[in-house]
C-alpha positions as a Markdown table, in Angstrom:
| # | Residue | x | y | z |
|---|---|---|---|---|
| 1 | Met | -3.4 | 16.2 | -1.0 |
| 2 | Leu | -0.2 | 15.4 | -2.8 |
| 3 | Val | 0.8 | 16.4 | -6.4 |
| 4 | Ser | 3.8 | 14.5 | -7.8 |
| 5 | Ser | 5.8 | 15.2 | -10.9 |
| 6 | Val | 8.3 | 12.7 | -12.1 |
| 7 | Pro | 10.5 | 13.9 | -15.1 |
| 8 | Glu | 11.6 | 10.4 | -16.2 |
| 9 | Pro | 11.1 | 6.7 | -15.6 |
| 10 | Thr | 12.3 | 5.5 | -12.2 |
| 11 | Ala | 14.0 | 2.3 | -11.0 |
| 12 | Pro | 11.9 | -0.1 | -8.9 |
| 13 | Ala | 11.7 | 1.0 | -5.3 |
| 14 | Val | 10.3 | -0.7 | -2.2 |
| 15 | Ser | 7.8 | 1.2 | -0.2 |
| 16 | Thr | 4.4 | 0.9 | 1.5 |
| 17 | Thr | 1.1 | 2.1 | 0.0 |
| 18 | Gly | -0.6 | 3.8 | 2.9 |
| 19 | Thr | -4.4 | 4.0 | 2.5 |
| 20 | Val | -4.6 | 6.2 | -0.5 |
| 21 | Phe | -6.3 | 7.3 | -3.7 |
| 22 | Ala | -3.7 | 7.9 | -6.4 |
| 23 | Leu | -4.7 | 9.3 | -9.9 |
| 24 | Ile | -2.4 | 9.4 | -12.9 |
| 25 | Ala | -2.9 | 12.5 | -15.0 |
| 26 | Lys | 0.1 | 11.8 | -17.3 |
| 27 | Gly | 2.4 | 8.9 | -17.8 |
| 28 | Gly | 2.1 | 5.6 | -15.9 |
| 29 | Lys | 3.1 | 3.6 | -12.9 |
| 30 | Arg | 3.5 | -0.1 | -12.1 |
| 31 | Leu | 3.3 | -1.8 | -8.7 |
| 32 | Ala | 4.0 | -5.3 | -7.6 |
| 33 | Leu | 2.4 | -6.9 | -4.5 |
| 34 | Gly | 3.1 | -10.5 | -4.0 |
| 35 | Asp | 2.3 | -12.3 | -7.2 |
| 36 | Arg | 0.1 | -9.5 | -8.5 |
| 37 | Thr | 1.0 | -6.6 | -10.7 |
| 38 | Tyr | -1.0 | -3.4 | -11.0 |
| 39 | Glu | -0.4 | -0.8 | -13.8 |
| 40 | Tyr | -2.3 | 2.4 | -14.2 |
| 41 | Arg | -1.9 | 5.2 | -16.7 |
| 42 | Ala | -3.4 | 8.6 | -17.5 |
| 43 | Gly | -7.1 | 8.7 | -16.5 |
| 44 | Glu | -6.8 | 5.7 | -14.2 |
| 45 | Tyr | -6.5 | 5.5 | -10.5 |
| 46 | Leu | -5.4 | 3.2 | -7.7 |
| 47 | Val | -7.0 | 2.8 | -4.3 |
| 48 | Ala | -5.2 | 1.1 | -1.4 |
| 49 | Ser | -7.3 | 0.3 | 1.6 |
| 50 | Val | -4.5 | -1.3 | 3.6 |
| 51 | Asp | -0.9 | -0.2 | 4.2 |
| 52 | Leu | 0.9 | -2.9 | 2.1 |
| 53 | Pro | 4.5 | -3.4 | 1.1 |
| 54 | Ile | 5.0 | -2.9 | -2.6 |
| 55 | Thr | 7.6 | -2.6 | -5.2 |
| 56 | Gly | 6.8 | 0.3 | -7.6 |
| 57 | Arg | 8.2 | 2.3 | -10.5 |
| 58 | Phe | 7.1 | 5.1 | -12.8 |
| 59 | Thr | 7.3 | 3.6 | -16.3 |
| 60 | Glu | 7.6 | 7.1 | -18.0 |
| 61 | Ala | 7.6 | 10.8 | -17.1 |
| 62 | Ser | 4.5 | 11.2 | -15.0 |
| 63 | Leu | 2.2 | 13.6 | -13.2 |
| 64 | Gly | -0.1 | 12.4 | -10.5 |
| 65 | Phe | -2.5 | 13.3 | -7.7 |
| 66 | Gly | -2.8 | 11.6 | -4.3 |
| 67 | Leu | -5.2 | 11.8 | -1.4 |
| 68 | Ala | -5.0 | 9.9 | 1.8 |
| 69 | Leu | -8.2 | 7.9 | 2.4 |
| 70 | Arg | -9.3 | 8.7 | 6.0 |
| 71 | Ser | -11.6 | 6.1 | 7.6 |
| 72 | Ser | -13.4 | 8.9 | 9.6 |
| 73 | Val | -14.5 | 10.6 | 6.3 |
| 74 | Ile | -15.6 | 7.3 | 4.8 |
| 75 | Ala | -17.5 | 6.4 | 8.0 |
| 76 | Ser | -19.3 | 9.7 | 8.0 |
| 77 | Leu | -20.4 | 9.3 | 4.4 |
| 78 | Leu | -21.6 | 5.7 | 5.2 |
| 79 | Leu | -23.7 | 7.1 | 8.0 |
| 80 | Asp | -25.3 | 9.5 | 5.6 |
| 81 | Ala | -25.8 | 6.9 | 2.8 |
| 82 | Gly | -26.2 | 3.7 | 4.9 |
| 83 | Pro | -23.4 | 1.1 | 5.2 |
| 84 | Thr | -23.2 | -1.9 | 3.0 |
| 85 | Arg | -21.4 | -5.2 | 3.7 |
| 86 | Ala | -19.7 | -7.3 | 1.1 |
| 87 | Ala | -17.0 | -9.9 | 0.7 |
| 88 | Thr | -13.5 | -9.0 | 1.6 |
| 89 | Pro | -12.1 | -6.8 | -1.2 |
| 90 | Ser | -8.5 | -6.8 | -2.4 |
| 91 | Gly | -6.3 | -4.3 | -0.6 |
| 92 | Ile | -5.4 | -2.6 | -3.9 |
| 93 | Ala | -7.5 | -2.0 | -6.9 |
| 94 | Val | -7.1 | -0.1 | -10.2 |
| 95 | Thr | -9.8 | 1.3 | -12.5 |
| 96 | Gly | -10.6 | 4.2 | -14.8 |
| 97 | Ala | -11.8 | 7.5 | -13.4 |
| 98 | Ser | -15.3 | 8.8 | -14.2 |
| 99 | Pro | -15.8 | 12.3 | -15.5 |
| 100 | Glu | -17.4 | 13.3 | -12.2 |
| 101 | Leu | -14.4 | 12.1 | -10.2 |
| 102 | Leu | -11.9 | 13.9 | -12.6 |
| 103 | Asp | -13.9 | 17.1 | -12.2 |
| 104 | Ala | -13.8 | 16.9 | -8.4 |
| 105 | Val | -10.0 | 16.3 | -8.5 |
| 106 | Val | -9.5 | 19.3 | -10.9 |
| 107 | Arg | -11.5 | 21.5 | -8.5 |
| 108 | Met | -9.4 | 20.3 | -5.6 |
| 109 | Leu | -6.2 | 21.1 | -7.5 |
| 110 | Arg | -7.4 | 24.6 | -8.2 |
| 111 | Leu | -7.3 | 25.3 | -4.5 |
| 112 | Leu | -3.5 | 25.3 | -4.7 |
| 113 | Asp | -3.9 | 28.7 | -6.3 |
| 114 | Arg | -6.6 | 29.8 | -3.8 |
| 115 | Pro | -5.1 | 29.3 | -0.3 |
| 116 | Asp | -7.8 | 31.4 | 1.3 |
| 117 | Asp | -10.5 | 29.1 | 0.0 |
| 118 | Ala | -8.8 | 25.9 | 0.9 |
| 119 | Pro | -9.7 | 25.6 | 4.6 |
| 120 | Val | -13.4 | 25.8 | 3.7 |
| 121 | Leu | -13.6 | 24.1 | 0.3 |
| 122 | Ala | -10.9 | 21.4 | 0.7 |
| 123 | Pro | -12.9 | 19.3 | 3.2 |
| 124 | Met | -16.0 | 19.5 | 1.0 |
| 125 | Leu | -14.1 | 18.4 | -2.0 |
| 126 | Glu | -12.4 | 15.6 | -0.1 |
| 127 | Arg | -15.9 | 14.3 | 0.8 |
| 128 | Glu | -17.0 | 14.6 | -2.8 |
| 129 | Ile | -13.9 | 12.7 | -4.1 |
| 130 | Val | -14.4 | 9.9 | -1.5 |
| 131 | Trp | -18.1 | 9.7 | -2.3 |
| 132 | Arg | -17.3 | 9.3 | -6.0 |
| 133 | Leu | -14.8 | 6.5 | -5.1 |
| 134 | Met | -17.3 | 4.8 | -2.8 |
| 135 | Asn | -19.8 | 4.7 | -5.7 |
| 136 | Gly | -17.4 | 3.7 | -8.4 |
| 137 | Glu | -16.1 | 0.4 | -9.6 |
| 138 | Gln | -13.9 | -0.1 | -6.6 |
| 139 | Gly | -16.4 | 1.2 | -4.1 |
| 140 | Ala | -16.3 | -2.0 | -1.9 |
| 141 | Thr | -12.6 | -1.5 | -1.3 |
| 142 | Val | -13.1 | 2.1 | -0.2 |
| 143 | Arg | -16.3 | 1.5 | 1.8 |
| 144 | Ala | -14.6 | -1.3 | 3.8 |
| 145 | Leu | -12.2 | 1.3 | 5.3 |
| 146 | Gly | -15.2 | 3.0 | 7.1 |
| 147 | Leu | -16.7 | -0.2 | 8.5 |
| 148 | Ala | -15.3 | -0.8 | 12.0 |
| 149 | Asp | -16.3 | -4.5 | 12.0 |
| 150 | Ser | -15.4 | -5.3 | 8.4 |
| 151 | Ser | -13.1 | -8.2 | 7.6 |
| 152 | Leu | -10.8 | -5.7 | 6.0 |
| 153 | Thr | -10.5 | -3.9 | 9.2 |
| 154 | His | -9.6 | -7.1 | 11.1 |
| 155 | Ile | -7.0 | -8.1 | 8.5 |
| 156 | Ser | -5.5 | -4.6 | 8.6 |
| 157 | Ser | -5.1 | -4.8 | 12.3 |
| 158 | Val | -3.3 | -8.2 | 12.0 |
| 159 | Ile | -1.1 | -6.7 | 9.3 |
| 160 | Gly | -0.1 | -3.9 | 11.7 |
| 161 | Trp | 0.7 | -6.5 | 14.4 |
| 162 | Ile | 2.9 | -8.5 | 12.0 |
| 163 | Arg | 4.8 | -5.4 | 11.1 |
| 164 | Asp | 5.4 | -4.6 | 14.8 |
| 165 | His | 6.4 | -8.2 | 15.6 |
| 166 | His | 8.0 | -9.4 | 12.4 |
| 167 | Thr | 11.0 | -10.9 | 14.2 |
| 168 | Glu | 8.7 | -13.2 | 16.2 |
| 169 | Arg | 7.4 | -16.7 | 15.4 |
| 170 | Phe | 3.7 | -17.1 | 15.2 |
| 171 | Gly | 1.1 | -19.6 | 14.1 |
| 172 | Val | -1.7 | -18.8 | 11.6 |
| 173 | Gly | -4.2 | -19.9 | 14.3 |
| 174 | Asp | -2.9 | -17.2 | 16.6 |
| 175 | Leu | -3.4 | -14.5 | 14.0 |
| 176 | Ala | -6.9 | -15.8 | 13.2 |
| 177 | Ala | -7.8 | -15.6 | 16.9 |
| 178 | Arg | -6.4 | -12.0 | 16.9 |
| 179 | Ala | -8.7 | -11.2 | 14.0 |
| 180 | Gly | -11.7 | -13.0 | 15.6 |
| 181 | Met | -12.0 | -15.3 | 12.5 |
| 182 | Ser | -11.8 | -19.0 | 11.8 |
| 183 | Val | -8.4 | -20.1 | 10.5 |
| 184 | Ser | -9.9 | -20.9 | 7.0 |
| 185 | Ala | -11.7 | -17.6 | 6.8 |
| 186 | Phe | -8.7 | -15.6 | 8.0 |
| 187 | His | -6.3 | -17.3 | 5.6 |
| 188 | Arg | -8.7 | -16.8 | 2.7 |
| 189 | Ser | -9.3 | -13.1 | 3.6 |
| 190 | Phe | -5.6 | -12.4 | 4.3 |
| 191 | Arg | -4.6 | -13.7 | 0.9 |
| 192 | Thr | -7.4 | -11.8 | -0.8 |
| 193 | Val | -6.2 | -8.5 | 0.7 |
| 194 | Thr | -2.5 | -9.0 | 0.5 |
| 195 | Ala | -1.9 | -11.5 | -2.4 |
| 196 | Met | 0.2 | -13.4 | 0.1 |
| 197 | Ser | 0.0 | -15.9 | 3.0 |
| 198 | Pro | 0.7 | -14.5 | 6.5 |
| 199 | Ile | 4.1 | -16.3 | 6.5 |
| 200 | Gln | 5.0 | -14.8 | 3.0 |
| 201 | Phe | 3.9 | -11.4 | 4.2 |
| 202 | Gln | 6.1 | -11.7 | 7.3 |
| 203 | Lys | 9.1 | -12.7 | 5.2 |
| 204 | Leu | 8.6 | -9.7 | 2.9 |
| 205 | Ile | 8.5 | -7.3 | 5.9 |
| 206 | Arg | 11.7 | -9.0 | 7.3 |
| 207 | Leu | 13.5 | -8.6 | 4.0 |
| 208 | Gln | 12.5 | -5.0 | 3.6 |
| 209 | Glu | 13.7 | -4.2 | 7.1 |
| 210 | Ala | 17.0 | -6.0 | 6.5 |
| 211 | Arg | 17.5 | -4.0 | 3.3 |
| 212 | Leu | 17.2 | -0.8 | 5.3 |
| 213 | Arg | 19.7 | -2.1 | 7.9 |
| 214 | Leu | 22.2 | -3.0 | 5.2 |
| 215 | Leu | 22.1 | 0.5 | 3.8 |
| 216 | Ala | 23.6 | 1.7 | 7.1 |
| 217 | Gln | 25.8 | -1.3 | 7.7 |
| 218 | Pro | 26.5 | -3.0 | 4.3 |
| 219 | Asp | 29.3 | -5.3 | 5.7 |
| 220 | Asp | 27.1 | -6.9 | 8.4 |
| 221 | Val | 25.0 | -9.3 | 6.3 |
| 222 | Ala | 24.6 | -11.9 | 8.9 |
| 223 | Gly | 23.8 | -9.3 | 11.6 |
| 224 | Ala | 21.0 | -7.9 | 9.4 |
| 225 | Gly | 19.5 | -11.3 | 9.0 |
| 226 | Tyr | 19.6 | -12.1 | 12.7 |
| 227 | Ala | 18.2 | -8.7 | 13.6 |
| 228 | Val | 15.0 | -9.3 | 11.5 |
| 229 | Gly | 14.4 | -12.9 | 12.8 |
| 230 | Tyr | 16.4 | -15.2 | 10.6 |
| 231 | Asp | 18.3 | -18.0 | 12.3 |
| 232 | Ser | 20.2 | -19.1 | 9.2 |
| 233 | Pro | 22.5 | -16.7 | 7.2 |
| 234 | Ser | 22.3 | -18.9 | 4.2 |
| 235 | Gln | 18.5 | -19.0 | 4.2 |
| 236 | Phe | 18.5 | -15.2 | 4.7 |
| 237 | Ser | 20.8 | -14.7 | 1.7 |
| 238 | Arg | 18.7 | -17.1 | -0.5 |
| 239 | Asp | 15.4 | -15.3 | 0.4 |
| 240 | Tyr | 17.0 | -11.9 | -0.1 |
| 241 | Arg | 18.4 | -12.7 | -3.5 |
| 242 | Arg | 15.1 | -14.2 | -4.6 |
| 243 | Gln | 13.2 | -11.0 | -3.5 |
| 244 | Phe | 15.6 | -8.3 | -4.7 |
| 245 | Gly | 17.6 | -10.0 | -7.4 |
| 246 | Arg | 21.0 | -9.7 | -5.8 |
| 247 | Pro | 22.8 | -11.1 | -2.8 |
| 248 | Pro | 22.5 | -8.9 | 0.3 |
| 249 | Gly | 26.1 | -7.5 | 0.2 |
| 250 | Arg | 26.0 | -6.7 | -3.5 |
| 251 | Asp | 22.6 | -5.2 | -3.3 |
| 252 | Ala | 23.5 | -2.9 | -0.4 |
| 253 | Ala | 26.6 | -1.7 | -2.1 |
| 254 | Arg | 24.6 | -0.9 | -5.2 |
| 255 | Leu | 22.0 | 1.0 | -3.2 |
| 256 | Arg | 24.7 | 3.1 | -1.5 |
| 257 | Arg | 26.3 | 4.0 | -4.8 |
| 258 | Val | 22.9 | 5.1 | -6.1 |
| 259 | Ala | 22.2 | 7.2 | -3.0 |
| 260 | Ala | 25.6 | 8.8 | -3.2 |
| 261 | Ala | 25.3 | 9.7 | -6.9 |
């Protein structure tokens, strides 16, 4: 469980979602994934069923609640209720919270003032919150996390492989075989989950990794590009500027100034 309080709007920041349920109690937040934008405000929540690279910002002073979605809890509830299969859901979804879900979240938050009750009641409330999510508008996104043989699970596994091997060249056919899917089904499912093609996803991971490297070594732009798999410094600079709005060197210098402020 995580409670976040943000006193003012924030600048866009690159991060990953994790597999999470995030509810806004006050304010608002905007996320960008590929060519999709997600915005949620007070009384609305986001669920992420895959750990995806995003750019996000709080659009005003905000207060929020977050809970990691654990596949073991979802699988346990599916065993009790019976699993369902559906088409591959998007990796991120936003919708309004029901009164029952809000009530469960409030009771979970009250445990912050009752630490003696938390070890017993927190697991029960976690199951209730997840159950409400599974039976809400975005239930398919949450349920897919608990299905060991779901297409979302296979796509998530490939996403992890790309993260770990982002400097390597690969073919979509190789990734489809890794997922145990046909090329057409894999490509369609991957884009549904991530809003990107596998090659676009790899490029984003490379650029995010290069940005982290440039924070430590802002003068070695070419080295950062080579380190993440680029063969051409000019192509690296073009892709970087397209993604982050500034050339690599200027962007790294700005980030260092912000970090030092």
